[in-house]
C-alpha positions as CSV (number, residue, x, y, z in Angstrom):
1,M,70.8,33.8,-8.8
2,K,67.7,32.0,-7.6
3,L,65.1,33.9,-9.7
4,P,65.3,31.8,-12.9
5,P,64.3,28.6,-11.1
6,I,61.4,30.4,-9.4
7,R,60.2,31.7,-12.8
8,L,60.5,28.2,-14.3
9,Q,58.5,26.8,-11.4
10,H,55.7,29.4,-11.9
11,G,55.7,28.6,-15.6
12,L,55.3,24.9,-14.9
13,V,52.4,25.6,-12.6
14,F,50.7,27.7,-15.3
15,A,51.3,25.0,-17.9
16,V,49.7,22.3,-15.6
17,I,46.7,24.5,-15.0
18,A,46.3,25.2,-18.7
19,A,46.5,21.5,-19.5
20,L,43.9,20.7,-16.8
21,F,41.5,23.3,-18.3
22,F,42.1,22.0,-21.8
23,A,41.4,18.4,-20.6
24,W,38.2,19.5,-18.8
25,G,37.0,21.4,-21.9
26,A,37.7,18.3,-24.0
27,W,35.7,16.1,-21.6
28,L,32.8,18.5,-21.7
29,M,32.8,18.5,-25.5
30,R,33.0,14.7,-25.8
31,P,30.3,13.1,-27.9
32,Q,27.4,11.9,-25.7
33,P,26.1,8.4,-26.3
34,P,22.7,8.3,-27.9
35,A,19.7,8.0,-25.6
36,Q,18.3,4.5,-25.3
37,P,14.6,4.1,-26.3
38,L,12.1,2.9,-23.8
39,P,12.1,-0.9,-24.6
40,W,8.3,-1.4,-24.1
41,L,7.0,1.7,-25.8
42,A,7.3,0.5,-29.4
43,Q,5.0,-2.5,-28.7
44,W,2.6,-0.3,-26.7
45,Q,2.5,2.2,-29.6
46,A,1.3,-0.6,-31.8
47,D,-1.0,-2.4,-29.3
48,V,-2.3,0.4,-27.2
49,L,-1.5,4.0,-28.2
50,T,-2.4,3.8,-31.9
51,P,-5.7,2.0,-31.2
52,L,-6.5,4.6,-28.5
53,A,-5.6,7.4,-31.0
54,D,-8.0,5.8,-33.5
55,D,-10.7,5.6,-30.8
56,R,-10.9,1.8,-31.0
57,L,-9.1,0.7,-27.8
58,S,-11.3,-1.5,-25.7
59,L,-11.0,-2.5,-22.1
60,V,-10.2,-6.1,-23.0
61,R,-7.5,-5.0,-25.4
62,L,-5.9,-2.9,-22.7
63,R,-6.1,-5.7,-20.2
64,D,-4.2,-7.9,-22.7
65,A,-1.4,-5.4,-22.5
66,V,-1.4,-4.8,-18.7
67,E,-3.1,-6.6,-15.8
68,G,-5.1,-4.4,-13.5
69,E,-8.4,-3.9,-11.8
70,L,-11.4,-1.5,-12.0
71,W,-12.0,1.4,-9.6
72,L,-15.1,3.4,-9.2
73,Q,-14.5,7.1,-8.5
74,P,-17.6,9.0,-7.5
75,N,-17.9,12.7,-8.2
76,L,-20.5,15.4,-8.7
77,D,-20.9,14.6,-12.4
78,G,-21.8,11.0,-11.7
79,A,-18.8,8.6,-11.6
80,R,-15.6,7.7,-13.4
81,L,-14.7,4.1,-14.0
82,L,-10.9,3.6,-14.0
83,Y,-8.7,0.7,-14.9
84,R,-5.4,0.7,-13.0
85,G,-2.4,-1.5,-13.4
86,E,1.4,-1.7,-13.3
87,L,3.6,-1.9,-16.4
88,Q,6.8,-3.8,-15.8
89,D,9.9,-2.1,-17.3
90,A,13.6,-2.8,-17.0
91,D,14.0,0.8,-15.6
92,G,11.2,0.5,-13.1
93,N,7.4,0.2,-13.1
94,W,4.9,2.5,-14.8
95,S,1.5,3.2,-13.3
96,V,-1.3,2.9,-15.8
97,E,-4.6,4.6,-15.3
98,A,-7.3,4.4,-18.0
99,E,-10.8,5.8,-18.0
100,V,-13.5,3.5,-19.3
101,G,-16.2,5.2,-21.4
102,L,-19.7,5.1,-19.7
103,D,-23.0,6.7,-20.5
104,N,-25.1,8.4,-17.8
105,A,-27.3,5.4,-17.1
106,E,-24.2,3.2,-16.6
107,R,-22.7,5.7,-14.2
108,E,-25.8,5.8,-12.1
109,S,-26.2,2.1,-12.1
110,L,-22.6,1.5,-11.0
111,L,-23.0,4.0,-8.2
112,A,-26.2,2.4,-7.0
113,A,-24.8,-1.1,-7.2
114,A,-21.7,0.0,-5.2
115,G,-23.9,1.9,-2.7
116,L,-21.9,5.1,-3.2
117,K,-22.8,8.7,-3.3
118,P,-21.1,11.5,-5.3
119,A,-19.1,12.7,-2.3
120,D,-17.8,9.2,-1.3
121,K,-14.2,8.0,-1.7
122,E,-13.3,5.8,-4.7
123,Q,-13.7,2.1,-4.3
124,P,-12.0,-0.9,-6.0
125,L,-14.4,-3.1,-7.9
126,G,-12.0,-6.0,-8.5
127,N,-12.3,-8.0,-11.6
128,Q,-16.0,-9.1,-11.6
129,L,-17.0,-6.4,-14.1
130,L,-14.1,-6.8,-16.5
131,Q,-16.0,-9.4,-18.6
132,P,-19.3,-7.5,-18.8
133,L,-17.5,-4.3,-19.7
134,A,-14.8,-5.9,-21.9
135,N,-15.9,-4.1,-25.1
136,H,-16.3,-0.7,-23.6
137,A,-14.0,2.0,-25.0
138,I,-11.0,3.5,-23.3
139,V,-11.4,7.3,-23.5
140,A,-8.2,8.5,-21.8
141,M,-5.0,7.1,-20.3
142,T,-2.2,8.3,-18.1
143,L,1.2,6.6,-17.9
144,L,3.3,7.6,-14.9
145,P,6.9,6.4,-14.4
146,T,8.1,5.4,-10.9
147,A,10.7,8.2,-11.2
148,P,11.2,11.0,-13.8
149,L,13.0,9.9,-16.9
150,D,15.4,11.6,-19.3
151,V,13.1,13.0,-21.9
152,A,15.7,12.2,-24.6
153,R,14.6,8.6,-24.2
154,L,11.0,9.5,-25.2
155,A,12.3,11.3,-28.3
156,A,14.5,8.2,-29.1
157,S,11.3,6.1,-28.8
158,I,8.6,8.1,-30.7
159,G,10.5,11.0,-32.2
160,Q,10.5,14.8,-31.6
161,P,7.1,16.4,-30.8
162,R,5.2,18.3,-33.5
163,L,4.2,20.9,-30.9
164,T,5.8,22.3,-27.7
165,L,3.7,24.2,-25.2
166,E,4.9,26.2,-22.2
167,L,2.9,25.4,-19.1
168,A,2.6,27.1,-15.7
169,E,4.9,24.4,-14.4
170,G,7.1,22.8,-17.0
171,Q,6.5,22.1,-20.6
172,A,4.3,19.8,-22.8
173,W,5.4,17.9,-25.8
174,V,2.4,17.2,-28.1
175,Y,2.2,14.3,-30.6
176,P,-1.2,14.9,-32.3
177,E,-0.9,11.8,-34.6
178,L,-0.6,9.6,-31.5
179,G,-3.1,11.6,-29.3
180,V,-0.2,11.8,-26.7
181,T,1.0,14.7,-24.6
182,A,4.2,14.3,-22.6
183,H,4.5,16.5,-19.5
184,L,8.1,17.6,-18.7
185,Q,10.0,19.6,-16.1
186,G,13.4,20.6,-17.4
187,D,14.8,17.6,-19.2
188,E,12.8,15.0,-17.2
189,L,9.6,13.3,-18.3
190,Y,7.0,13.1,-15.6
191,F,4.0,11.4,-17.3
192,L,2.3,10.7,-20.6
193,Y,-1.3,11.4,-21.2
194,A,-3.1,9.8,-24.2
195,V,-6.6,10.3,-25.7
196,P,-8.3,9.6,-29.0
197,R,-6.7,11.8,-31.7
198,H,-9.8,13.8,-32.4
199,L,-10.1,15.0,-28.8
200,L,-6.5,16.2,-28.8
201,K,-7.0,18.2,-32.0
202,Q,-10.1,19.9,-30.4
203,R,-7.8,21.2,-27.6
């Protein structure tokens, strides 16, 4: 005479389990809120990325967008002159590193003035050369977030890429019209690399 209650109890357990699975499935299928754009990127697209893509971004114009200082990086090919700064964002800082275009004579002159040899370590130059080199062109730039970001936020800011490339580690989203390549691992953005548009098309 006790069998019906036991069967009823088992049925109730199965009903609860089924309800839990249904609720879990509904939670997984719920609409996701749209990704939030990076708040600073629209302004940078107008003030920095588009001029760089057009090969008309100068050191002084970049300095207007982000404060920084010059570094001289010796190497066997001469030297690289880098402008480094920190971009303040609500989600954390971004490191900015831009290469200033130099001819061979300028590379040799800077190395000699700094007393550096090709094998020496890089040296900060401070701000004393910012004014003399103000109109020199920026030829490449890297933007590195403090921590990897959801790549959906990049898409919400500048749209989907025109080209996607598989890399040895991760993936690259390519925006030829902006001269920008985004480097990803999974769904996380690790850094942005920007050059004049014509250089990106050559690659």
